[in-house]
C-alpha positions in Angstrom: 96.5 109.9 116.2 98.8 107.2 114.5 95.7 105.4 113.1 94.5 108.7 111.7 97.7 109.3 109.9 97.6 105.8 108.4 94.0 106.4 107.2 95.5 109.7 105.4 98.6 108.2 103.9 99.0 105.0 101.8 101.3 102.2 103.0 103.7 103.0 100.2 104.4 106.4 101.7 104.6 105.4 105.4 103.7 102.0 107.1 102.2 102.2 110.5 101.3 99.3 112.7 100.8 99.7 116.5 101.4 96.6 118.5 101.3 95.8 122.3 104.6 94.2 123.4 103.4 92.0 126.1 104.2 92.0 129.7 107.8 92.0 129.9 110.3 91.5 132.9 112.0 95.0 133.3 113.6 97.0 135.8 110.2 98.4 136.6 108.5 95.0 136.7 111.5 93.9 139.1 110.1 96.1 141.8 106.8 93.9 142.0 107.7 90.5 140.5 110.6 88.0 141.5 112.5 87.1 138.4 113.1 83.7 139.8 109.5 83.0 140.2 109.4 82.4 136.4 111.7 80.3 134.2 112.8 82.9 131.6 114.4 81.5 128.5 116.0 84.2 126.3 116.6 81.6 123.3 112.8 80.8 122.8 109.5 82.5 122.5 107.7 81.0 125.2 105.1 82.7 127.1 105.4 81.3 130.8 102.1 81.9 133.0 102.1 82.8 136.7 99.4 83.4 139.1 99.9 86.3 141.4 97.0 87.6 143.6 94.6 85.7 141.8 95.5 87.2 138.5 96.8 85.1 135.7 99.9 87.0 134.2 101.7 86.0 131.0 105.2 87.3 130.5 107.0 87.5 127.0 110.8 87.9 126.6 112.0 91.2 125.3 113.2 89.6 122.0 109.7 88.8 120.8 108.3 92.4 120.5 111.8 93.5 119.2 111.7 91.0 116.5 107.9 91.6 115.9 108.9 95.5 115.4 111.4 94.6 112.6 109.0 92.4 110.8 106.2 95.0 111.3 108.5 97.4 109.5 108.8 95.0 106.4 106.8 95.0 103.3 105.5 91.5 104.2 103.5 93.4 107.0 102.0 96.0 104.8 98.4 94.3 105.0 98.3 95.3 108.8 98.8 99.1 107.9 96.8 101.2 110.4 96.0 98.2 112.6 96.6 97.4 116.4 97.9 93.8 117.2 99.7 91.9 119.7 103.3 91.0 119.3 102.7 87.3 120.7 100.0 86.7 117.9 101.4 84.1 115.4 101.6 86.1 112.0 101.4 82.8 109.8 98.1 82.1 111.7 96.8 85.6 111.2 97.6 85.4 107.4 96.0 82.1 107.2 92.8 82.8 109.0 90.1 83.4 106.5 87.7 85.0 109.1 90.3 87.6 110.0 91.2 88.4 106.5 87.5 88.8 105.6 87.0 91.1 108.4 90.0 93.1 107.4 88.4 93.6 104.0 84.8 94.2 105.2 85.1 96.1 108.5 86.7 99.5 108.3 87.5 99.5 111.9 88.7 95.9 112.6 91.8 95.8 114.8 91.8 99.7 114.6 91.9 102.1 117.7 89.5 105.0 117.2 86.6 106.9 118.9 83.5 105.8 117.1 80.2 107.7 117.0 81.7 111.0 116.2 81.5 112.5 112.7 84.7 112.7 110.7 86.4 116.1 110.9 89.1 117.8 109.0 91.7 120.0 110.6 92.2 121.9 107.5 89.8 124.5 108.7 92.1 125.4 111.7 95.2 126.3 109.5 95.6 129.3 107.6 97.4 129.6 104.3 100.1 132.3 104.3 
């Protein structure tokens, strides 16, 4: 839905960027993971990795997605309008990567969440003008 709204409204009217915050240690996570099993450092953006039940899990600290959300709301992030990204992706690397910039220009669906293969429809016919 947000992708559709972003497609119908210019970034000057409303800036929409969806992002995955990462796997964060929270009250819910504490039911499954021991906080002491991982070194948490609230002052740095490090992504410690832990192996649990043969699954490699990477944990981020809450400050990273929070800061990313603030940046994503800024005019500097307008080039990602309508896209889906991950909070732990390095923004400077994204902006400098020519392949990513080329794909953003050339591929309409690159970094977008959508259902492909269905014709585009308009909801106008479902609304009546009174």
